[in-house]
C-alpha positions in Angstrom: 208.4 149.6 112.0 208.3 152.5 109.5 204.8 154.0 109.1 205.3 155.7 105.8 207.1 155.2 102.5 210.6 156.5 102.2 210.2 157.7 98.6 207.5 158.8 96.2 208.5 156.0 93.8 207.7 153.5 96.5 204.2 154.8 96.9 203.7 154.8 93.1 204.9 151.3 92.7 202.8 150.0 95.6 199.7 151.7 94.2 200.4 150.4 90.7 201.0 146.9 92.1 197.7 146.9 94.0 195.7 148.5 91.3 197.0 146.3 88.4 197.0 142.9 90.1 198.2 139.6 88.9 195.0 138.8 86.9 195.4 141.9 84.8 199.0 141.1 84.0 198.3 137.6 82.9 195.0 138.3 81.1 195.8 141.8 79.6 197.6 140.7 76.4 194.8 138.2 75.6 192.0 140.7 76.2 193.9 143.3 74.0 194.1 140.8 71.1 190.5 139.8 71.4 189.1 143.3 71.6 190.8 145.4 68.9 194.4 146.0 69.9 195.1 149.8 70.1 191.5 150.9 70.5 191.1 148.7 73.5 194.3 150.0 75.1 193.1 153.6 74.7 189.7 152.7 76.3 191.4 150.8 79.1 193.6 153.7 79.9 190.7 156.2 79.9 188.6 153.9 82.1 191.6 153.4 84.5 192.0 157.2 84.8 188.3 157.9 85.2 187.6 155.2 87.8 191.0 154.2 89.2 192.5 157.7 89.9 189.7 159.0 92.1 189.6 155.7 94.0 193.3 155.6 94.7 193.2 159.3 95.7 190.4 158.6 98.1 192.3 155.7 99.7 195.4 157.8 100.1 193.4 160.7 101.5 191.5 158.6 104.0 194.7 156.9 105.1 196.7 160.1 105.4 194.0 162.0 107.3 193.2 159.2 109.7 196.6 157.6 110.3 194.5 154.5 111.3 194.0 151.0 110.1 191.6 150.3 107.3 189.0 149.2 109.8 188.9 152.4 111.9 189.9 155.0 109.2 186.3 155.8 108.1 185.1 156.4 111.6 188.1 158.7 112.3 187.7 160.7 109.1 183.9 161.1 109.3 183.7 161.7 113.0 180.8 159.3 113.3 180.2 155.6 113.1 177.7 155.8 110.2 180.6 155.1 107.7 181.8 152.1 109.6 180.1 149.8 107.2 182.6 150.9 104.5 185.4 149.3 106.5 183.6 146.0 106.4 183.4 146.2 102.6 187.1 146.9 102.4 187.8 143.8 104.6 185.5 141.7 102.5 187.2 142.8 99.3 190.6 141.9 100.7 189.4 138.5 101.7 188.0 137.8 98.2 191.1 139.0 96.5 193.3 137.0 98.8 191.3 133.8 98.1 192.2 134.2 94.4 195.9 134.7 95.1 196.0 131.7 97.4 194.7 129.5 94.5 197.2 131.0 92.1 200.0 130.6 94.6 199.1 127.0 95.1 199.3 126.4 91.3 202.7 128.1 91.3 204.0 125.9 94.1 202.7 122.8 92.5 204.3 123.6 89.1 207.6 124.6 90.7 207.7 121.1 92.3 206.7 119.5 89.0 209.3 121.5 87.1 212.0 120.6 89.7 211.2 116.9 89.3 211.4 117.3 85.5 207.8 116.2 85.0 207.3 118.4 81.9 210.2 116.9 79.9 209.0 116.0 76.4 205.5 117.5 76.8 204.0 119.6 74.1 201.3 122.3 74.6 198.4 119.8 74.4 200.1 117.5 77.0 200.7 120.4 79.3 197.1 121.5 79.0 195.9 117.9 79.8 198.4 117.9 82.8 196.9 121.1 84.2 193.3 119.9 83.6 194.1 116.7 85.5 195.6 118.7 88.3 192.4 120.8 88.5 190.3 117.7 88.4 192.1 116.3 91.5 191.4 119.4 93.6 188.3 118.0 95.3 190.1 114.7 96.1 192.9 116.7 97.7 190.4 118.7 99.7 188.7 115.5 100.9 192.2 114.2 101.9 193.0 117.2 103.9 189.6 117.2 105.7 190.1 113.6 106.8 
């Protein structure tokens, strides 16, 4: 298993992918339209640079200096265990983010099956919205079925 990236573009793409996220890609055009277009994009880029750049540099620095997992990196870099709580925050953030992606992945799988079975034939936008709302409304029933 390779422990480092083979190119700088790989590091850049991995950092961009983890920083942007699926939610931002889907929601970004809507938020831009609702909040003033170009002025919002300028503010978004400035905030991304002010907050995102130092955070990603911190993550790279801690990872590079420690050469350890996310859990043990803070102890390795600081030399004491007083920063160990930061590793728990990282793990909690990962679990919260993964829970969102599991739900979205479930929707994608469901809709791939629906599309493969031609369930959307002849539906307009309102019918598709009702179809999705009905799918969301069945989620508790499905959860009860799986628990039984």
